[in-house]
N, C-alpha and C positions, 0 to 999 in steps of 0.2 A: 557903310556896312563892312565888316571885317571880311577879308578875302576868303577865309575858310568858311564863313557863314554862307557863301554863295554855292558851296559844293553840293549840298543837298538839293537845292533848286536846280542846279545845272544838270544833275543826274536824273531828276524827275523830267525835265525838259528833254533830255536825251532819250529817255524811254518813249516819250510821246513821238519824238522825231523818228525813231526806229520803227515804231508801230505804223506811223503814217507813210513811211517811205520803204517799207519792208521789201516790196517787189523790186524797186530800183536797186536797193542795197544788195539784195540777193543776186540780182543779175550782175552787178559789179563784182561781187564776191566770186561768183562762178566764172566770170570771164577773166579775172585777175589771178585766180588760184589754180595751179596745176592739179589735175585730177587726183594724183597720189597724195597731195597735201590737204585736200578738202576735209573738213570736219563735218560730220552729219549733225544737223541742228545747230550750226555755228551761232546763229543769232539768238536762238533759244537759250543756249548756254551762257552767252554774254548777258542777256537780259536777266537771267536767274542770278548771276553774280552781282549785277547792279542792284537788283531788288534785295538781295541778301545784305549788301553793304548799307543800303538805305534803312532796312529794317533794324540792323544792329545799331544804327546811329539815330534812330527816330526820336529818342528821348532828348538828345542834345540839340537836334535840329540842324546839325552840321556834321561833316565828316572830318575828323581830325587825323586819322591814320588810314593809309591806303595799303592794305596787305597785298594787293595785286595790281598789275598794270591795267589801266582802263583808258578808254578814249577820254582825253582831257587831263591826263596826267603826264608829268615829266618823269622819265625814268633815266637814272644814271646807271650806266653799265661799266663794270671794270673788266677790261680785257686781261685775262689771266696771264697770257704770255709776256706782255710788255708792261704790265702794271699801270696802264693808262686808263683814264675814264673818258666817257663821252655821254652827253645828254641828248635824249630824244624826247620830243613832245609828240604824243600819239594823238592824232586828230582825224577828222573826217576827210574823205578824199578831196573835196573841193577846197580844203584849207591847207593842203600839203605844200610845203616849201622846203625840200630836202637841204638846200644850201644853208638854211637857217635852223635846221634841226627839227622841223615840223614834218613828221612822216605819217602818211595815211595808215590807218589800222589795217588796210587791205594791201599795203605794199609788202614785198617779201620780208623785210625786216620787221615792219609793224605787226604783221600776222604772227611772227615767231615770238615777239615780245608780249603781245596781248594776253592777258590773264596769267602771266607768270608771277610768281610770288617773290616777295622781298627776300633776298638771300639765296634765291634759287640759282643754281649753276646750270648752264645749258651750252649746247654746241650750236652756234648760230651759223646757218648755212648761207654762204654767199657764193657768187659765181666763181671765185678763185679758190674755194675750199670751205673749210669750217673754222670758225673762231670760237675758242672757249672763253666764256664770260660769266660774270656773276652779276645779278641784279643787286646793286648797292643801295639805291634810294628810290623811293617813289613819292612824288608830291603832287598836289593838285595845282593845276594852272588854269583849267577851264578852257574857254574858247580862245584860240590863238589870235583871232581878230580883236577880241577884247584886250588881250595882252598888248597888242600893237598900240591901241588907243591909250592904254595906261602909260606906255613908254613915251608917247608923243606928248602927253600932258605933263610928264615929269620934267 
């Protein structure tokens, strides 16, 4: 099966996962997000974005373009100041491996990238200050654990 064909199924499963684990995910969100950065109805907003993406791509049966950063996407950011790029795979908290670029959507950087649009410029808040960056590319990768298995098989 084509990798892109898996995207629709991946996001359907993600919606089920969020629905089944909403209490735990909400507790994680509340405990990892400073009060001033919390977004009311955070998970509802995310679910609505995923549902809209699935609806727009329902005829094709797969998602070919990702206009926003979602869990399961790789986002390439361009740091405006030094013209360098960096890739992040946005994942669930238990899949996080920052050394390999897999960051939780609940991490400080992951939260700031989630739901950002392709081409969007933003000021990323980090402990040492702010970094100006642009979202250069968004692509589907799915589950980081599935990615590891694909690399092992290759």
